[in-house]
VOVEXSE-895915 format. One record per residue (C-alpha): residue in one letter; x negated, y, z negated. Coordinates in pm, whole numbers, plus 50000, padded with zeros to 5 digits. Layout:
VOVEXSE-895915
   code    east   north      up
      a       X       Y       Z
...
//
This chain:
VOVEXSE-895915
   code    east   north      up
      m   10886   69162   71583
      n   10698   68866   71431
      v   10680   68550   71639
      a   10552   68210   71524
      i   10418   67991   71806
      l   10461   67631   71694
      g   10212   67417   71884
      a   09986   67704   71989
      s   09690   67609   72207
      a   09350   67762   72280
      k   09355   67608   72630
      p   09426   67880   72891
      d   09626   67642   73112
      r   09882   67571   72838
      y   10206   67766   72823
      s   10171   67812   72447
      y   09841   67994   72512
      k   09993   68205   72789
      v   10284   68309   72569
      l   10046   68404   72287
      k   09857   68632   72527
      e   10173   68785   72674
      l   10343   68842   72338
      s   10026   69007   72206
      a   09994   69226   72517
      k   10354   69342   72472
      g   10292   69445   72111
      f   10452   69155   71925
      s   10284   69023   71611
      v   10198   68659   71678
      f   10143   68379   71429
      p   10003   68076   71612
      v   10052   67744   71433
      n   09813   67456   71499
      p   09641   67266   71217
      a   09342   67184   71439
      l   09243   67547   71506
      k   09115   67834   71291
      e   09181   68105   71550
      i   09279   68166   71911
      e   09129   68464   72088
      g   09041   68620   71752
      i   09395   68571   71615
      k   09419   68374   71290
      t   09586   68037   71339
      y   09797   67877   71066
      a   09790   67508   70980
      s   10164   67509   70909
      l   10466   67738   70917
      g   10463   67734   70537
      e   10133   67927   70532
      i   10289   68231   70701
      e   10375   68495   70443
      e   10536   68753   70675
      k   10902   68747   70777
      i   10931   68559   71107
      d   11193   68679   71353
      t   11145   68411   71618
      v   10989   68064   71623
      t   10900   67946   71973
      v   10843   67571   71987
      y   10588   67396   72212
      l   10589   67056   72039
      s   10745   66733   72157
      p   11074   66639   71987
      e   10890   66356   71811
      r   10647   66604   71652
      s   10901   66877   71573
      a   11155   66639   71415
      a   10972   66642   71082
      l   10950   67023   71068
      g   11314   67107   71005
      d   11255   67205   70641
      e   10958   67427   70731
      i   11146   67601   71011
      s   11460   67653   70802
      g   11247   67772   70511
      l   11123   68063   70720
      h   11480   68179   70787
      p   11394   68301   71137
      g   11655   68486   71336
      r   11617   68237   71617
      v   11428   67932   71739
      i   11342   67886   72105
      f   11280   67531   72228
      n   11071   67563   72544
      p   11104   67319   72836
      g   10994   66974   72722
      a   11031   67065   72355
      e   11411   67043   72337
      n   11528   66862   72025
      p   11911   66843   72001
      t   11911   66686   71654
      l   11684   66952   71509
      a   11873   67224   71697
      d   12202   67111   71541
      r   12046   67115   71195
      l   11905   67466   71247
      r   12241   67593   71372
      a   12404   67446   71061
      d   12154   67654   70860
      g   12274   67967   71042
      i   11979   67999   71280
      e   12033   68088   71645
      v   11888   67820   71874
      l   11800   67855   72242
      d   11674   67604   72496
      a   11479   67847   72713
      c   11135   67941   72841
      t   10980   68214   72629
      l   10759   68328   72918
      v   11058   68368   73149
      m   11248   68552   72877
      l   10954   68792   72831
      r   10915   68853   73204
      t   11286   68916   73261
      g   11337   69141   72958
      e   11560   68886   72778
      f   11324   68825   72486
//
C-alpha cells in the first residue's frame, strides 16, 4: 500500500515523523510531502502531491485546515482510496469536497489506527 504523508516532518517529536517511521517499519511504501525537505531518514521527500507518480492508496494529512484548504485539487487528482485527517488537521469543507469526488474521508489518528490494526 502506498501512503502519502502530507505535512511530513524530519523532527522526531512530530507525529508526522512518527507515522513515517511506523508505516515504513510495517512495510508500507511512504511518500512524504514537504516542500522544505529533500529527504527524511533517507526517504525521498516530495515538494507536492503532484510530483508523486505512483498510485496513492491513502493520504494522511498533518497540515492545519488553513494550509490544506488550497490542496483539494491536488488531493483529488491523486484519486486516493481514502484521506485521513489527523487530530488538529480536520477540515470539514475539504472533507465534504473529497467525499463528493468519491474519496473516503476519515477524521482519525493514523498512529492509533496502525497500532490497533485498523489501518
